[in-house]
PDB file of N, CA, C and O in Angstrom, chain B, residues numbered from 101:
ATOM      1  N   MET B 101     -10.473  -6.794  -8.259  1.00  0.00           N
ATOM      2  CA  MET B 101      -9.714  -6.560  -7.032  1.00  0.00           C
ATOM      3  C   MET B 101      -8.301  -7.084  -7.223  1.00  0.00           C
ATOM      4  O   MET B 101      -8.100  -8.179  -7.748  1.00  0.00           O
ATOM      5  N   THR B 102      -7.338  -6.309  -6.800  1.00  0.00           N
ATOM      6  CA  THR B 102      -5.939  -6.686  -6.902  1.00  0.00           C
ATOM      7  C   THR B 102      -5.554  -7.591  -5.748  1.00  0.00           C
ATOM      8  O   THR B 102      -5.933  -7.339  -4.604  1.00  0.00           O
ATOM      9  N   LYS B 103      -4.804  -8.642  -6.041  1.00  0.00           N
ATOM     10  CA  LYS B 103      -4.300  -9.516  -4.988  1.00  0.00           C
ATOM     11  C   LYS B 103      -3.149  -8.794  -4.299  1.00  0.00           C
ATOM     12  O   LYS B 103      -2.140  -8.496  -4.938  1.00  0.00           O
ATOM     13  N   LEU B 104      -3.283  -8.513  -3.024  1.00  0.00           N
ATOM     14  CA  LEU B 104      -2.308  -7.704  -2.300  1.00  0.00           C
ATOM     15  C   LEU B 104      -1.262  -8.591  -1.623  1.00  0.00           C
ATOM     16  O   LEU B 104      -1.279  -8.761  -0.404  1.00  0.00           O
ATOM     17  N   THR B 105      -0.363  -9.146  -2.414  1.00  0.00           N
ATOM     18  CA  THR B 105       0.698  -9.999  -1.881  1.00  0.00           C
ATOM     19  C   THR B 105       1.854  -9.191  -1.327  1.00  0.00           C
ATOM     20  O   THR B 105       2.785  -9.765  -0.763  1.00  0.00           O
ATOM     21  N   CYS B 106       1.823  -7.870  -1.472  1.00  0.00           N
ATOM     22  CA  CYS B 106       2.928  -7.024  -1.012  1.00  0.00           C
ATOM     23  C   CYS B 106       2.871  -6.781   0.495  1.00  0.00           C
ATOM     24  O   CYS B 106       3.844  -6.290   1.068  1.00  0.00           O
ATOM     25  N   PHE B 107       1.761  -7.110   1.150  1.00  0.00           N
ATOM     26  CA  PHE B 107       1.651  -6.898   2.591  1.00  0.00           C
ATOM     27  C   PHE B 107       2.178  -8.108   3.339  1.00  0.00           C
ATOM     28  O   PHE B 107       1.690  -9.224   3.165  1.00  0.00           O
ATOM     29  N   LYS B 108       3.183  -7.872   4.177  1.00  0.00           N
ATOM     30  CA  LYS B 108       3.775  -8.920   5.011  1.00  0.00           C
ATOM     31  C   LYS B 108       3.377  -8.651   6.460  1.00  0.00           C
ATOM     32  O   LYS B 108       2.624  -7.715   6.729  1.00  0.00           O
ATOM     33  N   ALA B 109       3.869  -9.451   7.383  1.00  0.00           N
ATOM     34  CA  ALA B 109       3.474  -9.320   8.785  1.00  0.00           C
ATOM     35  C   ALA B 109       3.818  -7.951   9.376  1.00  0.00           C
ATOM     36  O   ALA B 109       3.012  -7.373  10.105  1.00  0.00           O
ATOM     37  N   TYR B 110       4.994  -7.433   9.071  1.00  0.00           N
ATOM     38  CA  TYR B 110       5.434  -6.186   9.699  1.00  0.00           C
ATOM     39  C   TYR B 110       5.846  -5.107   8.713  1.00  0.00           C
ATOM     40  O   TYR B 110       6.337  -4.059   9.132  1.00  0.00           O
ATOM     41  N   ASP B 111       5.663  -5.327   7.419  1.00  0.00           N
ATOM     42  CA  ASP B 111       6.070  -4.328   6.443  1.00  0.00           C
ATOM     43  C   ASP B 111       5.348  -4.545   5.120  1.00  0.00           C
ATOM     44  O   ASP B 111       4.516  -5.442   4.978  1.00  0.00           O
ATOM     45  N   ILE B 112       5.688  -3.707   4.170  1.00  0.00           N
ATOM     46  CA  ILE B 112       5.152  -3.811   2.817  1.00  0.00           C
ATOM     47  C   ILE B 112       6.332  -3.985   1.888  1.00  0.00           C
ATOM     48  O   ILE B 112       7.240  -3.153   1.875  1.00  0.00           O
ATOM     49  N   ARG B 113       6.334  -5.055   1.110  1.00  0.00           N
ATOM     50  CA  ARG B 113       7.415  -5.261   0.148  1.00  0.00           C
ATOM     51  C   ARG B 113       6.901  -6.081  -1.023  1.00  0.00           C
ATOM     52  O   ARG B 113       5.959  -6.862  -0.891  1.00  0.00           O
ATOM     53  N   GLY B 114       7.522  -5.893  -2.142  1.00  0.00           N
ATOM     54  CA  GLY B 114       7.122  -6.630  -3.333  1.00  0.00           C
ATOM     55  C   GLY B 114       7.933  -6.208  -4.529  1.00  0.00           C
ATOM     56  O   GLY B 114       8.699  -5.245  -4.467  1.00  0.00           O
ATOM     57  N   ARG B 115       7.766  -6.926  -5.614  1.00  0.00           N
ATOM     58  CA  ARG B 115       8.455  -6.597  -6.864  1.00  0.00           C
ATOM     59  C   ARG B 115       7.736  -5.436  -7.529  1.00  0.00           C
ATOM     60  O   ARG B 115       6.534  -5.492  -7.786  1.00  0.00           O
ATOM     61  N   LEU B 116       8.496  -4.385  -7.801  1.00  0.00           N
ATOM     62  CA  LEU B 116       7.931  -3.195  -8.416  1.00  0.00           C
ATOM     63  C   LEU B 116       7.371  -3.534  -9.790  1.00  0.00           C
ATOM     64  O   LEU B 116       8.053  -4.128 -10.625  1.00  0.00           O
ATOM     65  N   GLY B 117       6.139  -3.152 -10.006  1.00  0.00           N
ATOM     66  CA  GLY B 117       5.482  -3.417 -11.277  1.00  0.00           C
ATOM     67  C   GLY B 117       4.706  -4.721 -11.301  1.00  0.00           C
ATOM     68  O   GLY B 117       3.817  -4.896 -12.134  1.00  0.00           O
ATOM     69  N   GLU B 118       5.027  -5.634 -10.406  1.00  0.00           N
ATOM     70  CA  GLU B 118       4.301  -6.907 -10.343  1.00  0.00           C
ATOM     71  C   GLU B 118       3.405  -6.954  -9.111  1.00  0.00           C
ATOM     72  O   GLU B 118       2.184  -7.050  -9.233  1.00  0.00           O
ATOM     73  N   GLU B 119       4.002  -6.889  -7.931  1.00  0.00           N
ATOM     74  CA  GLU B 119       3.252  -6.961  -6.685  1.00  0.00           C
ATOM     75  C   GLU B 119       2.988  -5.582  -6.088  1.00  0.00           C
ATOM     76  O   GLU B 119       2.039  -5.406  -5.324  1.00  0.00           O
ATOM     77  N   LEU B 120       3.809  -4.624  -6.428  1.00  0.00           N
ATOM     78  CA  LEU B 120       3.669  -3.265  -5.918  1.00  0.00           C
ATOM     79  C   LEU B 120       3.768  -2.308  -7.095  1.00  0.00           C
ATOM     80  O   LEU B 120       4.796  -2.230  -7.767  1.00  0.00           O
ATOM     81  N   ASN B 121       2.681  -1.581  -7.332  1.00  0.00           N
ATOM     82  CA  ASN B 121       2.699  -0.643  -8.455  1.00  0.00           C
ATOM     83  C   ASN B 121       2.293   0.751  -7.983  1.00  0.00           C
ATOM     84  O   ASN B 121       2.003   0.955  -6.804  1.00  0.00           O
ATOM     85  N   GLU B 122       2.276   1.688  -8.893  1.00  0.00           N
ATOM     86  CA  GLU B 122       1.987   3.080  -8.556  1.00  0.00           C
ATOM     87  C   GLU B 122       0.606   3.229  -7.922  1.00  0.00           C
ATOM     88  O   GLU B 122       0.441   4.010  -6.985  1.00  0.00           O
ATOM     89  N   ASP B 123      -0.371   2.504  -8.410  1.00  0.00           N
ATOM     90  CA  ASP B 123      -1.726   2.603  -7.869  1.00  0.00           C
ATOM     91  C   ASP B 123      -1.777   2.130  -6.422  1.00  0.00           C
ATOM     92  O   ASP B 123      -2.378   2.793  -5.577  1.00  0.00           O
ATOM     93  N   ILE B 124      -1.161   1.005  -6.129  1.00  0.00           N
ATOM     94  CA  ILE B 124      -1.156   0.485  -4.758  1.00  0.00           C
ATOM     95  C   ILE B 124      -0.402   1.435  -3.837  1.00  0.00           C
ATOM     96  O   ILE B 124      -0.855   1.704  -2.725  1.00  0.00           O
ATOM     97  N   ALA B 125       0.746   1.949  -4.284  1.00  0.00           N
ATOM     98  CA  ALA B 125       1.522   2.890  -3.471  1.00  0.00           C
ATOM     99  C   ALA B 125       0.703   4.144  -3.177  1.00  0.00           C
ATOM    100  O   ALA B 125       0.728   4.648  -2.054  1.00  0.00           O
ATOM    101  N   TRP B 126      -0.021   4.653  -4.173  1.00  0.00           N
ATOM    102  CA  TRP B 126      -0.854   5.842  -3.975  1.00  0.00           C
ATOM    103  C   TRP B 126      -1.950   5.559  -2.950  1.00  0.00           C
ATOM    104  O   TRP B 126      -2.214   6.380  -2.072  1.00  0.00           O
ATOM    105  N   ARG B 127      -2.583   4.398  -3.067  1.00  0.00           N
ATOM    106  CA  ARG B 127      -3.668   4.047  -2.144  1.00  0.00           C
ATOM    107  C   ARG B 127      -3.168   3.883  -0.714  1.00  0.00           C
ATOM    108  O   ARG B 127      -3.847   4.288   0.231  1.00  0.00           O
ATOM    109  N   ILE B 128      -1.990   3.294  -0.548  1.00  0.00           N
ATOM    110  CA  ILE B 128      -1.402   3.149   0.786  1.00  0.00           C
ATOM    111  C   ILE B 128      -1.129   4.530   1.379  1.00  0.00           C
ATOM    112  O   ILE B 128      -1.463   4.788   2.535  1.00  0.00           O
ATOM    113  N   GLY B 129      -0.526   5.415   0.592  1.00  0.00           N
ATOM    114  CA  GLY B 129      -0.247   6.771   1.060  1.00  0.00           C
ATOM    115  C   GLY B 129      -1.506   7.531   1.407  1.00  0.00           C
ATOM    116  O   GLY B 129      -1.553   8.235   2.416  1.00  0.00           O
ATOM    117  N   ARG B 130      -2.508   7.398   0.594  1.00  0.00           N
ATOM    118  CA  ARG B 130      -3.790   8.072   0.834  1.00  0.00           C
ATOM    119  C   ARG B 130      -4.435   7.568   2.129  1.00  0.00           C
ATOM    120  O   ARG B 130      -4.918   8.365   2.933  1.00  0.00           O
ATOM    121  N   ALA B 131      -4.444   6.261   2.326  1.00  0.00           N
ATOM    122  CA  ALA B 131      -5.032   5.680   3.533  1.00  0.00           C
ATOM    123  C   ALA B 131      -4.257   6.101   4.782  1.00  0.00           C
ATOM    124  O   ALA B 131      -4.856   6.388   5.818  1.00  0.00           O
ATOM    125  N   TYR B 132      -2.941   6.139   4.686  1.00  0.00           N
ATOM    126  CA  TYR B 132      -2.124   6.548   5.826  1.00  0.00           C
ATOM    127  C   TYR B 132      -2.377   8.015   6.164  1.00  0.00           C
ATOM    128  O   TYR B 132      -2.458   8.381   7.337  1.00  0.00           O
ATOM    129  N   GLY B 133      -2.500   8.839   5.152  1.00  0.00           N
ATOM    130  CA  GLY B 133      -2.827  10.247   5.372  1.00  0.00           C
ATOM    131  C   GLY B 133      -4.173  10.419   6.056  1.00  0.00           C
ATOM    132  O   GLY B 133      -4.311  11.260   6.945  1.00  0.00           O
ATOM    133  N   GLU B 134      -5.155   9.645   5.659  1.00  0.00           N
ATOM    134  CA  GLU B 134      -6.475   9.689   6.299  1.00  0.00           C
ATOM    135  C   GLU B 134      -6.390   9.214   7.743  1.00  0.00           C
ATOM    136  O   GLU B 134      -7.061   9.757   8.620  1.00  0.00           O
ATOM    137  N   TYR B 135      -5.571   8.206   7.989  1.00  0.00           N
ATOM    138  CA  TYR B 135      -5.393   7.667   9.340  1.00  0.00           C
ATOM    139  C   TYR B 135      -4.784   8.724  10.266  1.00  0.00           C
ATOM    140  O   TYR B 135      -5.167   8.823  11.432  1.00  0.00           O
ATOM    141  N   LEU B 136      -3.837   9.513   9.748  1.00  0.00           N
ATOM    142  CA  LEU B 136      -3.159  10.526  10.556  1.00  0.00           C
ATOM    143  C   LEU B 136      -3.926  11.837  10.668  1.00  0.00           C
ATOM    144  O   LEU B 136      -3.576  12.689  11.484  1.00  0.00           O
ATOM    145  N   LYS B 137      -4.962  12.007   9.864  1.00  0.00           N
ATOM    146  CA  LYS B 137      -5.730  13.256   9.856  1.00  0.00           C
ATOM    147  C   LYS B 137      -6.351  13.493  11.237  1.00  0.00           C
ATOM    148  O   LYS B 137      -6.951  12.587  11.815  1.00  0.00           O
ATOM    149  N   PRO B 138      -6.203  14.718  11.764  1.00  0.00           N
ATOM    150  CA  PRO B 138      -6.816  15.020  13.072  1.00  0.00           C
ATOM    151  C   PRO B 138      -8.339  14.874  13.010  1.00  0.00           C
ATOM    152  O   PRO B 138      -8.961  15.145  11.983  1.00  0.00           O
ATOM    153  N   LYS B 139      -8.907  14.454  14.095  1.00  0.00           N
ATOM    154  CA  LYS B 139     -10.359  14.257  14.152  1.00  0.00           C
ATOM    155  C   LYS B 139     -11.049  15.367  14.881  1.00  0.00           C
ATOM    156  O   LYS B 139     -12.273  15.350  15.016  1.00  0.00           O
TER     157      LYS B 139
END
């Protein structure tokens, strides 16, 4: 499991390649898309 230090109280931020990488960005986008999907 990846330590998700990129999540802050009101936003997502981190050092690219260390705290925020392509895999995490993809997963965030995927989850947000699922959240917005009509039910």
